Structure formats: C-alpha cells, structure tokens
MOPAC internal coordinates of N, CA, C and O (Angstrom, degrees):
PM7 1SCF
backbone

  N    0.0000 0     0.00 0     0.00 0    0    0    0
  C    1.4457 1     0.00 0     0.00 0    1    0    0
  C    1.5245 1   110.87 1     0.00 0    2    1    0
  O    1.2310 1   120.60 1   140.60 1    3    2    1
  N    1.3506 1   116.47 1   -39.40 1    3    2    1
  C    1.4582 1   120.40 1  -179.80 1    5    3    2
  C    1.5224 1   111.16 1   -65.17 1    6    5    3
  O    1.2310 1   120.37 1   141.42 1    7    6    5
  N    1.3597 1   116.89 1   -38.58 1    7    6    5
  C    1.4661 1   120.45 1   178.26 1    9    7    6
  C    1.5176 1   110.68 1   -64.44 1   10    9    7
  O    1.2310 1   120.58 1   140.69 1   11   10    9
  N    1.3136 1   116.50 1   -39.31 1   11   10    9
  C    1.4577 1   121.23 1   179.34 1   13   11   10
  C    1.5279 1   110.69 1   -64.25 1   14   13   11
  O    1.2310 1   119.97 1   137.38 1   15   14   13
  N    1.3141 1   117.66 1   -42.62 1   15   14   13
  C    1.4611 1   122.01 1   180.00 1   17   15   14
  C    1.5229 1   110.79 1   -64.70 1   18   17   15
  O    1.2310 1   120.04 1   135.40 1   19   18   17
  N    1.3157 1   117.52 1   -44.60 1   19   18   17
  C    1.4636 1   121.31 1   178.63 1   21   19   18
  C    1.5280 1   109.92 1   -63.76 1   22   21   19
  O    1.2310 1   120.44 1   138.37 1   23   22   21
  N    1.3299 1   116.77 1   -41.63 1   23   22   21
  C    1.4638 1   120.56 1   178.25 1   25   23   22
  C    1.5191 1   111.34 1   -62.04 1   26   25   23
  O    1.2310 1   120.40 1   136.89 1   27   26   25
  N    1.3110 1   116.84 1   -43.11 1   27   26   25
  C    1.4609 1   120.70 1   179.88 1   29   27   26
  C    1.5284 1   110.90 1   -64.91 1   30   29   27
  O    1.2310 1   119.90 1   140.24 1   31   30   29
  N    1.3062 1   117.80 1   -39.76 1   31   30   29
  C    1.4655 1   121.26 1   178.04 1   33   31   30
  C    1.5199 1   110.21 1   -63.77 1   34   33   31
  O    1.2310 1   120.27 1   136.75 1   35   34   33
  N    1.3258 1   117.10 1   -43.25 1   35   34   33
  C    1.4638 1   120.50 1   178.18 1   37   35   34
  C    1.5312 1   111.44 1   -63.12 1   38   37   35
  O    1.2310 1   120.36 1   137.71 1   39   38   37
  N    1.3145 1   116.92 1   -42.29 1   39   38   37
  C    1.4611 1   120.44 1   179.44 1   41   39   38
  C    1.5254 1   110.52 1   -63.62 1   42   41   39
  O    1.2310 1   120.25 1   136.63 1   43   42   41
  N    1.3125 1   117.12 1   -43.37 1   43   42   41
  C    1.4680 1   120.66 1   178.89 1   45   43   42
  C    1.5283 1   110.62 1   -63.12 1   46   45   43
  O    1.2310 1   119.98 1   138.24 1   47   46   45
  N    1.3310 1   117.65 1   -41.76 1   47   46   45
  C    1.4666 1   121.04 1   178.16 1   49   47   46
  C    1.5235 1   111.35 1   -62.07 1   50   49   47
  O    1.2310 1   120.29 1   137.81 1   51   50   49
  N    1.3104 1   117.04 1   -42.19 1   51   50   49
  C    1.4644 1   121.06 1   179.36 1   53   51   50
  C    1.5210 1   110.16 1   -63.10 1   54   53   51
  O    1.2310 1   120.54 1   135.88 1   55   54   53
  N    1.3197 1   116.56 1   -44.12 1   55   54   53
  C    1.4686 1   120.41 1   179.74 1   57   55   54
  C    1.5249 1   110.79 1   -63.14 1   58   57   55
  O    1.2310 1   120.07 1   136.91 1   59   58   57
  N    1.3152 1   117.46 1   -43.09 1   59   58   57
  C    1.4638 1   120.84 1  -178.77 1   61   59   58
  C    1.5221 1   112.18 1   -68.46 1   62   61   59
  O    1.2310 1   119.96 1   148.07 1   63   62   61
  N    1.3048 1   117.69 1   -31.93 1   63   62   61
  C    1.4622 1   120.97 1  -178.01 1   65   63   62
  C    1.5269 1   112.88 1   -85.35 1   66   65   63
  O    1.2310 1   120.48 1   162.97 1   67   66   65
  N    1.3175 1   116.68 1   -17.03 1   67   66   65
  C    1.4604 1   118.51 1   178.51 1   69   67   66
  C    1.5150 1   109.13 1   -84.09 1   70   69   67
  O    1.2310 1   120.92 1   -22.59 1   71   70   69
  N    1.2939 1   115.84 1   157.41 1   71   70   69
  C    1.4631 1   119.74 1  -179.47 1   73   71   70
  C    1.5054 1   110.04 1  -160.39 1   74   73   71
  O    1.2310 1   121.32 1    -3.70 1   75   74   73
  N    1.2999 1   115.07 1   176.30 1   75   74   73
  C    1.4531 1   121.37 1   179.80 1   77   75   74
  C    1.5142 1   108.79 1  -113.38 1   78   77   75
  O    1.2310 1   121.44 1   -30.80 1   79   78   77
  N    1.3168 1   114.84 1   149.20 1   79   78   77
  C    1.4546 1   119.71 1   175.37 1   81   79   78
  C    1.5197 1   109.28 1   -77.14 1   82   81   79
  O    1.2310 1   121.29 1   -23.14 1   83   82   81
  N    1.3040 1   115.15 1   156.86 1   83   82   81
  C    1.4546 1   119.82 1   172.57 1   85   83   82
  C    1.5252 1   107.73 1   -64.32 1   86   85   83
  O    1.2310 1   120.80 1   -29.14 1   87   86   85
  N    1.3081 1   116.07 1   150.86 1   87   86   85
  C    1.4605 1   119.93 1  -179.45 1   89   87   86
  C    1.5085 1   110.28 1   -65.54 1   90   89   87
  O    1.2310 1   119.39 1   134.22 1   91   90   89
  N    1.2985 1   118.77 1   -45.78 1   91   90   89
  C    1.4585 1   121.06 1  -178.06 1   93   91   90
  C    1.5038 1   110.66 1   171.74 1   94   93   91
  O    1.2310 1   121.41 1    29.52 1   95   94   93
  N    1.3053 1   114.91 1  -150.48 1   95   94   93
  C    1.4523 1   120.21 1  -176.45 1   97   95   94
  C    1.5222 1   111.42 1   -86.47 1   98   97   95
  O    1.2310 1   121.29 1   -22.60 1   99   98   97
  N    1.3215 1   115.13 1   157.40 1   99   98   97
  C    1.4574 1   120.55 1   178.23 1  101   99   98
  C    1.5281 1   109.77 1   -77.56 1  102  101   99
  O    1.2310 1   121.27 1   -25.29 1  103  102  101
  N    1.3275 1   115.18 1   154.71 1  103  102  101
  C    1.4631 1   120.67 1   174.47 1  105  103  102
  C    1.5308 1   107.13 1   -66.57 1  106  105  103
  O    1.2310 1   119.63 1   -47.65 1  107  106  105
  N    1.3337 1   118.32 1   132.35 1  107  106  105
  C    1.4727 1   119.65 1   177.85 1  109  107  106
  C    1.5257 1   111.28 1   -56.94 1  110  109  107
  O    1.2310 1   120.56 1   -35.06 1  111  110  109
  N    1.3152 1   116.53 1   144.94 1  111  110  109
  C    1.4647 1   121.14 1  -174.10 1  113  111  110
  C    1.5220 1   113.50 1   -67.71 1  114  113  111
  O    1.2310 1   119.75 1   160.60 1  115  114  113
  N    1.3257 1   118.09 1   -19.40 1  115  114  113
  C    1.4632 1   119.82 1  -178.96 1  117  115  114
  C    1.5364 1   113.10 1   -87.03 1  118  117  115
  O    1.2310 1   120.00 1   179.80 1  119  118  117
  N    1.3310 1   117.61 1    -0.20 1  119  118  117
  C    1.4657 1   121.98 1   179.63 1  121  119  118
  C    1.5204 1   109.24 1   -80.87 1  122  121  119
  O    1.2310 1   120.75 1   -46.02 1  123  122  121
  N    1.3212 1   116.17 1   133.98 1  123  122  121
  C    1.4590 1   122.06 1   178.40 1  125  123  122
  C    1.5272 1   108.97 1   -74.63 1  126  125  123
  O    1.2310 1   120.45 1   -56.64 1  127  126  125
  N    1.3337 1   116.75 1   123.36 1  127  126  125
  C    1.4522 1   121.99 1   176.52 1  129  127  126
  C    1.5197 1   107.14 1  -106.13 1  130  129  127
  O    1.2310 1   120.90 1   -55.64 1  131  130  129
  N    1.3345 1   115.88 1   124.36 1  131  130  129
  C    1.4625 1   121.84 1  -170.51 1  133  131  130
  C    1.5212 1   114.63 1   -51.64 1  134  133  131
  O    1.2310 1   119.95 1   121.16 1  135  134  133
  N    1.3031 1   117.71 1   -58.84 1  135  134  133
  C    1.4619 1   120.26 1  -168.19 1  137  135  134
  C    1.5173 1   111.57 1  -148.72 1  138  137  135
  O    1.2310 1   120.38 1  -144.95 1  139  138  137
  N    1.3125 1   116.88 1    35.05 1  139  138  137
  C    1.4544 1   118.70 1  -171.37 1  141  139  138
  C    1.5191 1   111.99 1  -132.04 1  142  141  139
  O    1.2310 1   121.37 1   -38.22 1  143  142  141
  N    1.3311 1   114.99 1   141.78 1  143  142  141
  C    1.4606 1   121.49 1   170.89 1  145  143  142
  C    1.5236 1   110.39 1  -106.56 1  146  145  143
  O    1.2310 1   120.13 1  -169.71 1  147  146  145
  N    1.3363 1   117.35 1    10.29 1  147  146  145
  C    1.4538 1   122.48 1  -177.38 1  149  147  146
  C    1.5174 1   111.26 1   -77.50 1  150  149  147
  O    1.2310 1   121.01 1   -22.51 1  151  150  149
  N    1.3361 1   115.67 1   157.49 1  151  150  149
  C    1.4572 1   120.79 1   169.04 1  153  151  150
  C    1.5177 1   107.12 1   -81.80 1  154  153  151
  O    1.2310 1   120.56 1   -55.28 1  155  154  153
  N    1.3070 1   116.54 1   124.72 1  155  154  153
  C    1.4641 1   120.81 1  -177.30 1  157  155  154
  C    1.5177 1   110.16 1  -111.17 1  158  157  155
  O    1.2310 1   120.96 1   -34.31 1  159  158  157
  N    1.3346 1   115.76 1   145.69 1  159  158  157
  C    1.4635 1   122.46 1   176.04 1  161  159  158
  C    1.5175 1   108.92 1  -131.21 1  162  161  159
  O    1.2310 1   121.29 1   -20.33 1  163  162  161
  N    1.3136 1   115.14 1   159.67 1  163  162  161
  C    1.4640 1   121.95 1  -178.63 1  165  163  162
  C    1.5178 1   108.72 1  -112.94 1  166  165  163
  O    1.2310 1   120.40 1   -48.24 1  167  166  165
  N    1.3373 1   116.84 1   131.76 1  167  166  165
  C    1.4625 1   120.82 1   172.86 1  169  167  166
  C    1.5275 1   106.93 1   -71.90 1  170  169  167
  O    1.2310 1   120.32 1   -57.89 1  171  170  169
  N    1.3132 1   116.98 1   122.11 1  171  170  169
  C    1.4567 1   121.34 1  -174.74 1  173  171  170
  C    1.5300 1   113.32 1   -67.32 1  174  173  171
  O    1.2310 1   119.59 1   160.12 1  175  174  173
  N    1.3245 1   118.38 1   -19.88 1  175  174  173
  C    1.4656 1   121.07 1   179.92 1  177  175  174
  C    1.5223 1   113.01 1   -89.62 1  178  177  175
  O    1.2310 1   120.07 1   143.75 1  179  178  177
  N    1.3213 1   117.48 1   -36.25 1  179  178  177
  C    1.4629 1   120.93 1  -173.10 1  181  179  178
  C    1.5236 1   113.87 1  -113.05 1  182  181  179
  O    1.2310 1   120.05 1   166.75 1  183  182  181
  N    1.3284 1   117.51 1   -13.25 1  183  182  181
  C    1.4682 1   124.19 1  -174.07 1  185  183  182
  C    1.5170 1   113.38 1    63.73 1  186  185  183
  O    1.2310 1   119.88 1  -164.60 1  187  186  185
  N    1.3390 1   117.84 1    15.40 1  187  186  185
  C    1.4555 1   121.27 1   174.78 1  189  187  186
  C    1.5259 1   108.20 1   -74.82 1  190  189  187
  O    1.2310 1   120.86 1   -40.24 1  191  190  189
  N    1.3291 1   115.97 1   139.76 1  191  190  189
  C    1.4551 1   122.47 1  -177.85 1  193  191  190
  C    1.5292 1   109.10 1   -91.23 1  194  193  191
  O    1.2310 1   120.95 1   -45.32 1  195  194  193
  N    1.3326 1   115.78 1   134.68 1  195  194  193
  C    1.4548 1   122.03 1   179.55 1  197  195  194
  C    1.5202 1   110.37 1  -125.09 1  198  197  195
  O    1.2310 1   120.65 1   -30.16 1  199  198  197
  N    1.3304 1   116.37 1   149.84 1  199  198  197
  C    1.4603 1   122.41 1   170.71 1  201  199  198
  C    1.5171 1   107.12 1   -84.33 1  202  201  199
  O    1.2310 1   120.45 1   -50.41 1  203  202  201
  N    1.3267 1   116.75 1   129.59 1  203  202  201
  C    1.4635 1   122.39 1   178.14 1  205  203  202
  C    1.5231 1   107.97 1   -93.03 1  206  205  203
  O    1.2310 1   120.90 1   -81.68 1  207  206  205
  N    1.3277 1   115.88 1    98.32 1  207  206  205
  C    1.4599 1   121.98 1   178.37 1  209  207  206
  C    1.5147 1   108.20 1   -89.85 1  210  209  207
  O    1.2310 1   120.31 1   -76.40 1  211  210  209
  N    1.3232 1   117.00 1   103.60 1  211  210  209
  C    1.4569 1   121.34 1   179.48 1  213  211  210
  C    1.5293 1   108.95 1   -89.55 1  214  213  211
  O    1.2310 1   121.15 1   -53.21 1  215  214  213
  N    1.3276 1   115.41 1   126.79 1  215  214  213
  C    1.4650 1   121.62 1  -178.17 1  217  215  214
  C    1.5252 1   107.88 1  -126.31 1  218  217  215
  O    1.2310 1   120.48 1   -50.62 1  219  218  217
  N    1.3260 1   116.70 1   129.38 1  219  218  217
  C    1.4611 1   120.85 1   177.43 1  221  219  218
  C    1.5205 1   109.38 1  -103.99 1  222  221  219
  O    1.2310 1   120.81 1   -41.86 1  223  222  221
  N    1.3330 1   116.06 1   138.14 1  223  222  221
  C    1.4644 1   119.26 1   177.11 1  225  223  222
  C    1.5260 1   109.39 1   -89.34 1  226  225  223
  O    1.2310 1   120.44 1     4.05 1  227  226  225
  N    1.3079 1   116.75 1  -175.95 1  227  226  225
  C    1.4680 1   121.91 1  -176.53 1  229  227  226
  C    1.5248 1   112.66 1   -62.26 1  230  229  227
  O    1.2310 1   120.09 1   154.85 1  231  230  229
  N    1.3280 1   117.42 1   -25.15 1  231  230  229
  C    1.4648 1   120.98 1   179.99 1  233  231  230
  C    1.5231 1   112.34 1   -88.16 1  234  233  231
  O    1.2310 1   120.20 1  -178.50 1  235  234  233
  N    1.3330 1   117.22 1     1.50 1  235  234  233
  C    1.4552 1   120.93 1   179.63 1  237  235  234
  C    1.5163 1   113.62 1    84.02 1  238  237  235
  O    1.2310 1   120.00 1  -172.88 1  239  238  237
  N    1.3204 1   117.60 1     7.12 1  239  238  237
  C    1.4608 1   120.97 1   178.67 1  241  239  238
  C    1.5214 1   107.97 1   -80.78 1  242  241  239
  O    1.2310 1   120.73 1   -51.90 1  243  242  241
  N    1.3262 1   116.21 1   128.10 1  243  242  241
  C    1.4568 1   121.11 1  -176.43 1  245  243  242
  C    1.5290 1   110.29 1   -93.98 1  246  245  243
  O    1.2310 1   121.25 1   -48.15 1  247  246  245
  N    1.3202 1   115.22 1   131.85 1  247  246  245
  C    1.4598 1   122.42 1   175.76 1  249  247  246
  C    1.5174 1   107.80 1  -118.11 1  250  249  247
  O    1.2310 1   120.66 1   -28.84 1  251  250  249
  N    1.3215 1   116.35 1   151.16 1  251  250  249
  C    1.4515 1   120.67 1  -179.83 1  253  251  250
  C    1.5240 1   109.47 1  -116.04 1  254  253  251
  O    1.2310 1   121.21 1   -48.44 1  255  254  253
  N    1.3208 1   115.29 1   131.56 1  255  254  253
  C    1.4518 1   122.13 1   175.66 1  257  255  254
  C    1.5221 1   105.99 1  -117.81 1  258  257  255
  O    1.2310 1   120.42 1   -59.61 1  259  258  257
  N    1.3252 1   116.81 1   120.39 1  259  258  257
  C    1.4547 1   121.19 1  -176.72 1  261  259  258
  C    1.5214 1   110.04 1  -101.67 1  262  261  259
  O    1.2310 1   121.16 1   -53.62 1  263  262  261
  N    1.3246 1   115.38 1   126.38 1  263  262  261
  C    1.4589 1   121.24 1   177.86 1  265  263  262
  C    1.5209 1   108.53 1  -124.17 1  266  265  263
  O    1.2310 1   120.16 1   -35.29 1  267  266  265
  N    1.3341 1   117.30 1   144.71 1  267  266  265
  C    1.4730 1   119.27 1  -178.93 1  269  267  266
  C    1.5234 1   111.48 1   -59.09 1  270  269  267
  O    1.2310 1   121.31 1   -34.13 1  271  270  269
  N    1.3118 1   115.10 1   145.87 1  271  270  269
  C    1.4563 1   122.15 1   177.42 1  273  271  270
  C    1.5264 1   107.60 1   -96.87 1  274  273  271
  O    1.2310 1   120.92 1   -58.53 1  275  274  273
  N    1.3271 1   115.84 1   121.47 1  275  274  273
  C    1.4549 1   121.41 1  -178.71 1  277  275  274
  C    1.5219 1   110.43 1  -103.18 1  278  277  275
  O    1.2310 1   120.69 1   -35.61 1  279  278  277
  N    1.3228 1   116.29 1   144.39 1  279  278  277
  C    1.4564 1   120.63 1   175.67 1  281  279  278
  C    1.5169 1   109.16 1   -76.50 1  282  281  279
  O    1.2310 1   120.46 1    -6.97 1  283  282  281
  N    1.3162 1   116.73 1   173.03 1  283  282  281
  C    1.4598 1   119.11 1   178.21 1  285  283  282
  C    1.5254 1   111.31 1   -68.30 1  286  285  283
  O    1.2310 1   120.17 1   168.98 1  287  286  285
  N    1.3375 1   117.28 1   -11.02 1  287  286  285
  C    1.4694 1   122.19 1   175.35 1  289  287  286
  C    1.5210 1   111.92 1   -87.89 1  290  289  287
  O    1.2310 1   120.33 1   179.57 1  291  290  289
  N    1.3360 1   116.98 1    -0.43 1  291  290  289
  C    1.4568 1   121.08 1   178.48 1  293  291  290
  C    1.5214 1   114.57 1    82.82 1  294  293  291
  O    1.2310 1   120.10 1  -163.41 1  295  294  293
  N    1.3243 1   117.41 1    16.59 1  295  294  293
  C    1.4643 1   121.32 1  -179.71 1  297  295  294
  C    1.5238 1   110.02 1  -107.67 1  298  297  295
  O    1.2310 1   120.86 1   -32.77 1  299  298  297
  N    1.3285 1   115.96 1   147.23 1  299  298  297
  C    1.4657 1   121.58 1   175.77 1  301  299  298
  C    1.5242 1   108.02 1   -65.17 1  302  301  299
  O    1.2310 1   120.67 1   -38.89 1  303  302  301
  N    1.3286 1   116.33 1   141.11 1  303  302  301
  C    1.4625 1   121.03 1  -177.36 1  305  303  302
  C    1.5221 1   111.90 1   -99.73 1  306  305  303
  O    1.2310 1   121.73 1   -30.90 1  307  306  305
  N    1.3400 1   114.29 1   149.10 1  307  306  305
  C    1.4613 1   122.60 1   172.76 1  309  307  306
  C    1.5136 1   108.26 1  -123.07 1  310  309  307
  O    1.2310 1   120.84 1   -20.93 1  311  310  309
  N    1.3258 1   116.00 1   159.07 1  311  310  309
  C    1.4623 1   122.21 1   176.80 1  313  311  310
  C    1.5185 1   107.51 1  -106.07 1  314  313  311
  O    1.2310 1   120.72 1   -71.38 1  315  314  313
  N    1.3365 1   116.23 1   108.62 1  315  314  313
  C    1.4640 1   121.56 1  -175.85 1  317  315  314
  C    1.5231 1   108.70 1  -132.40 1  318  317  315
  O    1.2310 1   120.76 1   -49.99 1  319  318  317
  N    1.3231 1   116.15 1   130.01 1  319  318  317
  C    1.4693 1   122.44 1   176.98 1  321  319  318
  C    1.5266 1   112.47 1    51.92 1  322  321  319
  O    1.2310 1   120.48 1  -138.93 1  323  322  321
  N    1.3163 1   116.69 1    41.07 1  323  322  321
  C    1.4495 1   121.52 1   176.17 1  325  323  322
  C    1.5144 1   115.23 1    77.18 1  326  325  323
  O    1.2310 1   120.09 1  -167.16 1  327  326  325
  N    1.3298 1   117.44 1    12.84 1  327  326  325
  C    1.4627 1   121.24 1   179.97 1  329  327  326
  C    1.5202 1   110.58 1  -132.20 1  330  329  327
  O    1.2310 1   121.14 1   -28.77 1  331  330  329
  N    1.3287 1   115.43 1   151.23 1  331  330  329
  C    1.4618 1   121.41 1   173.07 1  333  331  330
  C    1.5288 1   106.67 1   -90.25 1  334  333  331
  O    1.2310 1   120.79 1   -59.40 1  335  334  333
  N    1.3501 1   116.09 1   120.60 1  335  334  333
  C    1.4562 1   120.40 1  -177.35 1  337  335  334
  C    1.5417 1   110.25 1  -126.85 1  338  337  335
  O    1.2310 1   121.02 1   -18.85 1  339  338  337
  N    1.3414 1   115.65 1   161.15 1  339  338  337
  C    1.4604 1   120.93 1   172.29 1  341  339  338
  C    1.5153 1   108.70 1   -68.60 1  342  341  339
  O    1.2310 1   120.95 1   -39.54 1  343  342  341
  N    1.3467 1   115.78 1   140.46 1  343  342  341
  C    1.4528 1   120.79 1   176.47 1  345  343  342
  C    1.5200 1   107.95 1   -99.24 1  346  345  343
  O    1.2310 1   121.02 1   -56.64 1  347  346  345
  N    1.2865 1   115.66 1   123.36 1  347  346  345
  C    1.4663 1   119.68 1  -175.76 1  349  347  346
  C    1.5060 1   111.24 1   -98.16 1  350  349  347
  O    1.2310 1   120.10 1   180.00 1  351  350  349

C-alpha cells in the first residue's frame, strides 16, 4: 500500500510539472478576420491558424485548448503573407 501511495504521488507530481508549449504567435490585430470573435494564434512551424480556447478551472488556473480555425468554406486556414487563407 505504501508503494502504491508513493507511486501515485510521483505520478501526480509529474503531471503537475509537465506542460505544453504555446502554439505560437497571436494573429496581428490589424488582420481582417472573416467571421470570428475568437482569439487566434499561428503555429510557428506550419503557419496553420488555431482558435485559442482559454478555459479556467475552479482554482482559477487557465488552460488553453487549441482547435483548427476553419474558413466559411470549411477548409483549415493558414497565415501567409499577412493574410488568413484557405489551406488546400
């Protein structure tokens, strides 16, 4: 039982100390966004645009869930040459 308790404490510590990196930079405020009031970010490796869904838990800790941003044509968007475009 003692080994199980120590193992569980170690696992919880590892989970609490691990984290995710931010996806990338925010979309500049002067960029025209078609139909969205969401906060958008750009993946620095792929230039794919994501919606930054910020969620706070009961303790006030904020977590971010990133979901792809789709155009009104149903295509994933990329940020290219200062514009949000459909990715083909």
